[in-house]
C-alpha positions in Angstrom: -27.5 -63.8 28.4 -30.9 -62.9 26.5 -33.5 -60.9 28.6 -37.4 -61.1 27.8 -37.9 -57.2 27.3 -41.7 -57.2 29.3 -39.6 -58.9 32.5 -36.7 -56.7 32.4 -39.0 -53.8 32.3 -40.8 -55.3 35.2 -37.4 -55.7 37.0 -36.2 -52.2 36.4 -39.7 -50.7 37.7 -39.6 -52.5 40.8 -35.5 -52.0 41.5 -35.8 -48.0 40.9 -39.4 -47.6 42.2 -38.5 -47.1 46.0 -36.2 -44.2 45.1 -38.1 -42.8 42.4 -41.0 -42.9 45.3 -38.6 -41.0 47.7 -38.0 -38.3 45.2 -41.7 -38.4 44.4 -42.6 -37.9 48.1 -40.0 -34.9 48.4 -41.9 -33.0 45.6 -45.0 -33.4 47.3 -43.8 -32.0 50.3 -42.5 -29.0 48.4 -45.7 -28.6 46.4 -48.4 -29.4 49.3 -49.8 -27.3 51.8 -48.8 -27.5 55.4 -50.3 -30.1 57.3 -49.7 -32.9 54.8 -47.3 -34.9 56.6 -49.5 -37.6 57.8 -51.2 -38.0 54.5 -47.7 -38.5 53.2 -47.0 -41.2 55.6 -49.8 -42.9 55.1 -49.0 -42.9 51.2 -45.7 -44.3 52.0 -47.1 -47.1 54.2 -49.5 -48.0 51.3 -46.6 -48.0 49.0 -44.7 -50.1 50.8 -47.2 -52.6 51.6 -47.8 -52.9 47.6 -44.2 -53.6 47.3 -44.0 -56.2 50.1 -47.2 -58.0 48.0 -45.1 -57.6 44.9 -41.6 -58.9 46.1 -42.8 -62.7 45.4 -42.9 -61.4 41.7 -39.6 -59.6 41.6 -38.1 -62.9 43.2 -39.3 -65.2 41.0 -38.7 -63.1 37.6 -34.7 -62.8 38.9 -34.8 -66.7 39.2 -36.3 -67.3 35.6 -33.9 -69.3 33.2 -32.0 -67.3 30.9 -33.2 -69.9 28.2 -37.0 -69.3 28.8 -38.0 -68.0 25.4 -40.5 -65.2 24.7 -43.9 -66.4 24.5 -44.4 -68.6 21.3 -48.0 -66.9 20.8 -50.3 -65.6 17.9 -50.2 -62.0 17.6 -53.1 -60.4 19.3 -56.1 -60.1 17.2 -54.9 -63.3 15.3 -56.5 -66.7 15.6 -53.0 -68.1 13.9 -49.5 -66.8 13.3 -48.7 -65.6 9.9 -47.0 -68.2 7.8 -43.4 -68.6 9.1 -44.0 -66.3 12.2 -42.6 -67.5 15.6 -40.9 -70.8 14.4 -39.9 -72.6 17.2 -36.4 -74.5 16.7 -35.8 -78.0 15.5 -36.0 -80.6 18.2 -38.9 -82.7 18.9 -42.8 -82.5 18.9 -43.9 -80.7 15.8 -41.8 -81.8 12.8 -40.3 -79.4 10.5 -43.0 -80.0 7.7 -45.8 -80.0 10.6 -48.4 -76.9 11.0 -48.4 -76.1 14.6 -51.6 -76.7 16.1 -52.6 -73.3 18.0 -55.8 -74.4 19.0 -54.0 -76.7 21.3 -52.3 -74.2 22.9 -55.5 -72.2 23.5 -56.8 -75.6 24.8 -53.7 -76.0 27.4 -54.3 -72.5 28.1 -57.6 -73.3 29.1 -56.9 -76.4 31.2 -54.1 -74.5 33.1 -57.0 -71.6 33.8 -59.2 -73.8 36.1 -56.4 -75.7 37.3 -55.9 -75.0 41.2 -52.8 -76.8 41.3 -50.9 -74.1 39.9 -50.9 -72.5 43.1 -48.7 -73.1 46.2 -51.2 -75.0 48.1 -53.5 -76.6 45.3 -56.5 -74.3 46.4 -56.6 -71.5 43.9 -56.8 -71.4 40.1 -57.1 -68.2 37.7 -60.9 -69.4 37.7 -61.3 -68.2 41.7 -60.9 -64.8 41.2 -62.3 -64.8 37.4 -65.5 -66.8 37.7 -66.9 -67.5 33.8 -70.3 -67.5 35.1 -69.8 -64.0 36.6 -68.3 -62.1 33.2 -65.0 -63.7 34.3 -64.8 -61.8 37.5 -66.5 -62.3 41.1 -69.2 -61.3 43.2 -67.3 -60.3 45.9 -65.0 -56.9 46.3 -62.2 -58.8 47.3 -61.7 -62.8 46.9 -58.8 -64.7 49.1 -55.9 -66.4 47.9 -53.8 -68.9 49.5 -53.8 -69.6 52.8 -56.8 -66.9 53.3 -54.6 -63.9 52.4 -56.7 -60.6 50.9 -55.4 -58.2 48.5 -57.1 -54.8 47.8 -58.4 -54.7 44.8 -61.7 -56.1 42.8 -60.4 -58.8 40.1 -61.2 -56.8 37.0 -63.4 -58.8 34.4 -62.0 -60.6 31.5 -64.4 -60.1 28.8 -62.5 -58.9 25.6 -59.2 -58.9 27.4 -57.7 -59.1 24.4 -58.2 -55.9 22.9 -56.5 -54.3 26.1 -53.3 -52.5 25.6 -52.7 -52.5 29.4 -53.4 -54.7 32.2 -54.6 -54.5 35.8 -56.3 -51.5 37.2 -53.1 -49.6 37.1 -52.0 -50.5 33.8 -48.4 -52.1 35.0 -48.2 -54.9 32.4 -48.2 -54.5 28.8 -49.5 -57.8 27.8 -51.3 -60.7 28.8 -48.1 -63.0 28.7 -46.6 -60.8 31.2 -49.6 -60.1 33.1 -50.2 -64.1 33.8 -46.9 -64.4 36.0 -48.2 -61.5 38.4 -51.4 -64.1 40.2 -49.0 -67.1 39.8 -46.2 -65.6 42.2 -48.2 -63.2 44.1 -48.2 -63.6 47.6 -52.1 -62.7 48.1 -53.1 -64.8 45.2 -51.4 -68.3 44.2 -48.1 -67.5 45.9 -46.0 -70.3 43.6 -42.9 -69.9 42.0 -41.9 -70.1 38.3 -39.9 -73.5 39.2 -42.5 -75.2 40.9 -45.4 -74.4 38.3 -43.0 -75.7 35.6 -42.3 -78.6 37.7 -45.7 -79.5 37.7 -47.2 -78.7 34.1 -44.1 -80.8 32.7 -45.0 -83.8 35.1 -48.5 -84.0 33.7 -48.5 -86.2 30.6 -51.7 -84.4 29.1 -50.2 -81.0 29.3 -46.9 -82.4 27.3 -49.2 -83.7 24.9 -51.1 -80.5 24.2 -47.5 -78.7 24.2 -46.1 -80.9 21.7 -49.0 -80.5 19.0 -47.7 -77.0 18.5 -43.9 -76.3 19.8 -40.7 -78.5 19.0 -39.5 -77.8 22.9 -39.2 -80.9 25.1 -40.2 -79.2 28.1 -42.5 -76.2 29.0 -41.2 -73.3 30.7 -43.1 -70.7 32.6 -42.8 -68.6 29.7 -44.8 -71.2 27.9 -47.5 -71.5 30.6 -48.2 -67.9 30.6 -48.3 -67.8 26.7 -51.1 -70.6 26.7 -53.0 -68.8 29.4 -52.9 -65.6 27.4 -53.9 -67.6 24.1 -56.9 -69.0 25.9 -57.9 -65.5 27.4 -57.8 -63.8 23.9 -60.6 -66.2 23.2 -62.8 -64.4 26.1 -65.3 -62.4 24.3 -68.4 -60.4 25.6 -71.8 -61.5 24.2 -73.7 -59.6 21.9 -75.7 -57.1 23.5 -79.1 -55.1 23.0 -77.4 -52.4 22.6 -75.0 -53.9 19.9 -78.2 -54.4 17.8 -79.7 -51.1 18.2 -76.2 -49.0 17.9 -74.1 -51.6 15.5 -77.3 -53.3 13.9 -79.2 -50.2 13.1 -82.1 -51.7 14.8 -84.2 -48.9 16.9 -86.7 -51.6 18.3 -83.6 -53.5 20.4 -83.7 -50.9 23.3 -86.6 -50.4 25.1 -87.9 -46.7 26.0 -85.9 -46.4 29.2 -82.7 -47.4 28.0 -82.9 -44.9 24.6 -83.4 -42.3 27.3 -80.6 -43.5 29.3 -78.3 -43.7 26.1 -79.1 -40.0 25.5 -78.4 -39.0 28.9 -75.0 -41.3 28.9 -74.0 -39.5 25.7 -74.9 -36.1 26.3 -76.3 -34.3 29.7 -74.4 -37.0 31.8 -71.2 -37.1 29.7 -70.3 -40.6 30.8 -69.4 -41.1 27.4 -66.3 -38.5 28.1 -64.2 -41.7 29.4 -66.6 -44.7 28.4 -66.1 -44.1 24.8 -67.9 -46.2 22.2 -68.0 -45.8 18.4 -68.2 -47.7 15.4 -64.8 -48.7 15.8 -64.7 -49.2 19.7 -67.3 -51.2 21.5 -65.5 -51.8 24.7 -67.0 -48.3 26.0 -63.6 -47.1 27.6 -61.1 -44.6 26.6 -58.2 -47.2 27.6 -56.9 -44.1 29.9 -56.7 -43.5 33.7 -58.9 -41.1 35.6 -59.0 -40.1 39.7 -62.7 -40.2 40.4 -62.0 -40.1 44.1 -62.8 -43.8 44.8 -59.7 -44.5 46.0 -59.5 -41.8 49.0 -62.7 -42.8 50.8 -60.9 -44.8 53.5 -57.7 -44.4 55.6 -55.6 -47.2 53.7 -55.8 -44.9 50.5 -55.1 -46.7 47.1 -53.0 -44.6 44.9 -53.4 -46.8 41.9 -51.4 -45.9 38.5 -48.9 -43.9 40.8 -47.4 -47.3 42.0 -46.7 -48.3 38.6 -45.4 -44.8 37.2 -44.2 -42.7 40.1 -45.8 -39.9 39.0 -47.5 -37.3 41.4 -50.2 -36.7 38.6 -51.1 -40.1 38.8 -52.2 -40.8 42.0 -55.5 -42.1 42.4 -56.2 -42.9 38.9 -57.3 -46.1 37.6 -58.1 -47.7 34.1 -61.0 -46.8 32.5 -63.0 -50.5 32.6 -65.1 -51.3 29.6 -69.1 -51.5 30.5 -69.8 -54.4 28.0 -71.8 -57.0 30.0 -71.4 -54.9 33.1 -74.8 -55.6 34.5 -73.2 -59.1 35.1 -70.5 -58.1 37.3 -71.4 -56.6 40.4 -69.9 -55.3 42.5 -68.1 -52.4 41.3 -64.9 -49.9 41.0 -61.4 -50.9 41.5 -61.9 -52.0 45.5 -65.5 -53.5 44.6 -67.0 -50.8 47.0 -69.8 -50.0 45.0 -72.7 -53.2 45.3 -75.1 -52.2 42.4 -75.3 -49.8 39.3 -77.7 -47.7 40.9 -75.1 -46.5 43.6 -72.3 -46.5 40.9 -74.8 -43.7 39.0 -75.7 -42.0 42.2 -72.1 -41.9 43.1 -71.0 -40.0 39.9 -74.1 -37.7 39.9 -73.0 -36.6 43.5 -69.6 -35.5 41.6 -67.6 -38.3 43.0 -65.1 -37.9 46.2 -63.4 -34.4 46.3 -59.2 -34.8 46.3 -56.5 -33.0 45.0 -56.1 -34.8 41.6 -59.8 -35.4 41.0 -60.2 -35.2 37.1 -62.1 -32.2 36.4 -64.7 -34.2 33.9 -66.2 -35.9 37.6 -68.5 -33.4 38.8 -72.1 -32.9 40.2 -74.7 -34.1 37.1 -77.9 -32.7 38.9 -79.7 -35.8 37.5 -83.2 -36.5 38.5 -84.3 -39.8 39.9 -86.2 -40.8 36.5 -83.1 -40.1 35.0 -80.7 -41.8 37.0 -83.2 -44.8 36.6 -82.9 -44.6 32.8 -79.1 -44.8 32.9 -79.4 -47.8 34.8 -81.5 -49.3 32.4 -79.3 -48.4 29.6 -76.4 -49.8 31.4 -78.3 -53.2 31.7 -78.5 -53.4 27.8 -75.1 -53.5 27.4 
């Protein structure tokens, strides 16, 4: 039996997560001062709750057919695969001499992205939580899934998602193909099974026709569904901005005076650029790293962030640095959608975040004036 490596890694994480978490809890008990019992119990409950939400993913992944192939998708950053690459086996559909039509795969992915019938009750599509009119996220903190169930995190924007090396706020998935499976089977999202999804798409003549244009396989597997979704998502690119014209286009008049002052504060006194990195070779305003800014500890149901994926004490409360491109179009903000405006976000960091044991040392009071805060917001609106 040949395993899909990303799925195997996902399964191993789920299988051994509980044991590793127990060990981490013991270390916390030894390293933390007295009086942490209640906090540890709260964090254990949070972990158990997340494990329950992910149980559907584990069950569905273990039931996947051993014959399902790895995604037949062009490599990240490429529109077409290199000559001879990812050649499907002989069978049906594309002939031995016919070039696969990868545009058909992207078209299939787009149709699947907007199809609510991928969910268990036909009510939720990928676009339910990733609205194209809202920078591929939504304007509420959390969007309800099947049967009105709510998760705990705000849907991240899909703008420029093809450039990311890890997916989700906690970075648990290394590829778009693997990431696509989570919401499909997630209990608080689409709550479906891989078998039901495969049966549905194979019953649609239009889907089968598009698939036949780039594959010789006779039927679509769940891996093919995820590959098509990933192919479409790689086409989602943020629009060119005023800052792009200013910074990359060397047009000093592209930014208003307030935005130029805000950029100076952002990259200087405010030190925002420490995490929201931008350079000639990186236009995404993100270091692609994980930081504890205190957002996850502001309520009773503490979200431990990347800790759930790595089971490392050092990762408690850390979340991936999001891109800031087109950021003005995608309120609310933070991993839980708890801040409603850019002004609130800037003020939060000006206050130094929320103190906690693992707070990133770069997060500290900035002592910006009201005018300076306003200028930083103007700059963010130019992205």
